[in-house]
C-alpha positions in Angstrom: 17.4 -33.8 -11.8 18.8 -31.8 -8.9 17.3 -32.5 -5.4 17.7 -29.7 -3.0 20.1 -30.0 0.0 20.9 -27.3 2.6 17.9 -25.0 2.1 15.8 -28.0 1.1 16.3 -29.4 4.6 13.7 -26.8 5.6 11.7 -26.5 2.4 11.2 -30.3 2.3 9.1 -29.8 5.4 6.6 -27.8 3.4 3.2 -29.5 3.5 2.6 -29.1 -0.2 6.0 -30.6 -1.0 5.2 -33.5 1.3 1.9 -34.1 -0.5 3.8 -34.6 -3.7 6.4 -37.0 -2.1 9.0 -34.3 -2.3 8.6 -33.7 -6.1 7.9 -30.0 -5.6 11.1 -29.8 -3.6 13.1 -30.8 -6.6 14.7 -28.5 -9.2 13.7 -29.4 -12.7 12.1 -27.6 -15.6 8.5 -28.2 -14.3 9.1 -27.1 -10.7 11.0 -24.0 -12.0 8.0 -23.2 -14.2 5.6 -23.7 -11.3 7.6 -21.3 -9.1 8.0 -18.7 -11.8 4.3 -18.8 -12.8 3.3 -18.6 -9.1 5.4 -15.4 -8.4 4.1 -13.8 -11.6 0.5 -14.5 -10.5 1.2 -12.9 -7.1 2.9 -9.9 -8.6 0.0 -9.6 -11.2 -2.8 -9.7 -8.6 -1.1 -7.1 -6.3 -0.1 -4.9 -9.3 -3.7 -4.9 -10.7 -5.0 -3.9 -7.2 -2.6 -1.0 -6.9 -3.0 0.1 -10.5 -6.8 0.4 -10.1 -6.2 2.9 -7.3 -3.6 4.8 -9.5 -0.6 4.2 -7.2 3.0 4.9 -8.2 3.9 1.2 -8.4 1.6 -0.7 -10.7 1.2 -4.0 -12.6 4.6 -4.1 -14.3 6.5 -3.0 -11.3 4.9 -5.6 -9.0 5.3 -8.4 -11.6 9.0 -7.6 -12.2 9.7 -7.4 -8.5 8.0 -10.8 -7.8 9.8 -12.4 -10.8 13.2 -11.2 -9.8 12.6 -12.3 -6.2 11.6 -15.7 -7.3 14.7 -16.0 -9.5 16.9 -14.8 -6.6 15.4 -17.5 -4.4 16.1 -20.2 -7.1 19.6 -19.0 -7.6 20.4 -19.1 -3.9 19.0 -22.6 -3.7 21.3 -23.7 -6.6 24.4 -22.0 -5.1 23.9 -23.3 -1.6 23.3 -26.7 -2.9 26.3 -26.9 -5.3 28.9 -24.6 -3.9 28.5 -25.0 -0.2 27.4 -21.4 0.5 25.3 -21.0 3.6 24.3 -17.4 3.2 21.6 -16.5 0.6 23.3 -13.4 -0.6 21.3 -12.8 -3.7 18.0 -12.9 -1.9 19.3 -10.6 0.8 20.5 -8.2 -1.8 17.1 -8.4 -3.5 15.2 -7.6 -0.4 17.4 -4.6 0.4 17.1 -3.4 -3.2 13.3 -3.6 -3.1 13.3 -1.8 0.2 15.2 1.1 -1.4 12.8 1.1 -4.4 9.8 1.0 -2.1 11.0 4.0 -0.1 11.1 6.0 -3.4 7.3 5.3 -3.9 6.5 7.4 -0.8 5.1 10.8 -1.4 5.0 13.7 1.1 2.2 16.3 1.0 2.6 20.0 1.8 1.6 19.1 5.3 4.3 16.4 5.6 1.7 13.7 5.3 3.0 10.4 4.0 1.2 8.9 1.0 1.9 5.6 -0.7 3.0 3.7 2.5 0.7 0.7 1.8 2.1 0.4 -1.8 5.7 0.6 -0.5 5.0 -2.2 2.1 3.1 -4.3 -0.5 6.0 -4.0 -2.9 8.5 -5.1 -0.3 6.3 -8.0 0.9 5.9 -9.1 -2.7 9.6 -9.6 -2.9 9.5 -11.7 0.3 6.7 -13.9 -1.2 8.7 -14.3 -4.4 11.7 -15.5 -2.5 9.5 -17.9 -0.5 8.3 -19.6 -3.7 11.9 -19.5 -5.1 13.1 -21.4 -2.0 10.2 -23.8 -2.2 8.1 -22.7 0.7 4.8 -23.0 -1.1 2.5 -23.2 1.9 4.0 -20.1 3.5 3.8 -18.2 0.2 0.1 -19.1 -0.5 -1.1 -18.4 3.0 0.7 -15.1 3.1 -0.6 -14.2 -0.3 -4.2 -14.8 0.8 -3.7 -12.7 3.9 -2.3 -9.8 2.0 -5.0 -10.0 -0.6 -7.7 -9.8 2.1 -5.9 -6.9 3.8 -5.7 -4.9 0.5 -9.2 -5.6 -0.7 -11.7 -6.8 1.8 -10.5 -4.5 4.6 -10.4 -1.4 2.3 -14.1 -0.7 2.9 -13.7 -1.0 6.7 -10.7 1.3 6.6 -12.6 3.8 4.4 -15.6 3.7 6.9 -13.4 4.3 9.9 -11.6 7.2 8.2 -14.9 8.8 7.1 -16.2 8.7 10.7 -13.0 9.7 12.5 -13.0 12.8 14.7 -10.1 14.4 12.7 -9.9 15.2 9.0 -8.3 17.7 6.6 -10.0 19.6 3.8 -8.9 21.6 0.7 -11.0 24.8 0.6 -11.3 27.3 -2.3 -13.2 30.5 -1.6 -14.4 32.9 -4.2 -12.9 35.7 -2.1 -10.3 35.2 0.7 -12.2 37.7 2.8 -15.0 35.1 3.2 -12.7 33.0 5.4 -14.1 34.7 8.6 -17.7 33.7 7.5 -16.6 30.1 6.8 -14.9 29.7 10.2 -18.0 31.0 11.9 -20.1 28.4 10.2 -17.6 25.7 11.1 -17.9 26.5 14.8 -21.7 26.6 14.6 -21.7 23.1 13.1 -19.7 21.7 16.0 -16.3 21.6 14.4 -13.0 22.9 15.7 -10.3 24.3 13.5 -6.9 22.9 14.4 -4.8 24.5 11.7 -5.2 26.7 8.6 -2.6 26.9 5.9 -3.0 29.3 2.9 -1.8 28.3 -0.5 0.7 31.0 -1.5 0.2 30.2 -5.2 -3.2 32.1 -5.1 -2.0 35.0 -3.0 -2.5 37.6 -5.8 -5.6 36.1 -7.5 -8.3 37.2 -5.1 -9.2 33.6 -4.5 -8.7 32.0 -1.1 -7.3 28.5 -1.2 -6.6 26.9 2.2 -5.8 23.6 3.7 -7.7 23.2 7.0 -7.4 20.6 9.7 -10.7 20.0 11.5 -11.8 18.2 14.7 -15.4 17.1 15.2 -16.5 18.2 18.7 -20.3 17.9 18.4 -21.6 14.6 19.8 -24.3 14.6 17.3 -21.9 14.9 14.4 -19.7 12.1 15.8 -22.6 9.7 15.9 -24.6 10.4 12.8 -22.5 12.4 10.2 -19.7 11.2 8.0 -17.0 13.5 6.6 -18.7 13.3 3.2 -22.0 14.5 4.6 -20.3 17.4 6.4 -18.5 18.4 3.3 -21.7 18.2 1.2 -23.4 20.5 3.7 -20.5 23.0 3.6 -20.4 23.0 -0.2 -23.8 24.6 -0.3 -22.4 27.9 1.0 -22.5 30.4 -1.8 -19.0 31.8 -1.3 -17.3 28.4 -1.8 -16.0 27.4 -5.2 -14.7 24.0 -4.1 -14.3 21.9 -1.0 -13.0 18.4 -0.7 -11.4 16.1 1.8 -7.7 15.4 1.7 -6.9 11.7 2.0 
């Protein structure tokens, strides 16, 4: 049985480790299994949440990242304990590597909007939590896991409500004939909306259809108080010259 030194001087202060009289702070087959299972659960929970929303990084990616992070933490503990190293090089390399991977999950729309930012941050944070368990900081890992879970799930409805009632939103508009754009802009102004920007999709230039990305601002006080983006779009979709209209997230 190998008892942690160096890094354990800090991880031994972990409340859960103290409750077990330091047993969780030891390195043996059982504590290794506990740490590995814990990081797999964390990666699995976050991965399922992201997969349900069809994000670029899903279940396997999150579980692999959390597993490798936990192993990196364990290896650094072993090296600092037995070889006198004071710098957790493997964990640092792991965090930097995941940061690079996370940046590659970001997508940019035609209007230079960043998509996938929450997934990128969640993936990077998963590696931090994995390293925390690998080092033996169970309490920090559990509390942080609960906080992230709440942020990703419970606050999603609040965020969706705030976005659906914000004063600014973008729509994707498909007109049966591009010449109907003038009629559409007239209706928009009558409803109490201001057009901030219109961008035509060049792929439909020779088809007769008019496909546009439009940025709108709600200027009417009545719309701000009582109407959501969804309700505004449902109203606009009843116009006979519109093939399709939807909000861009």
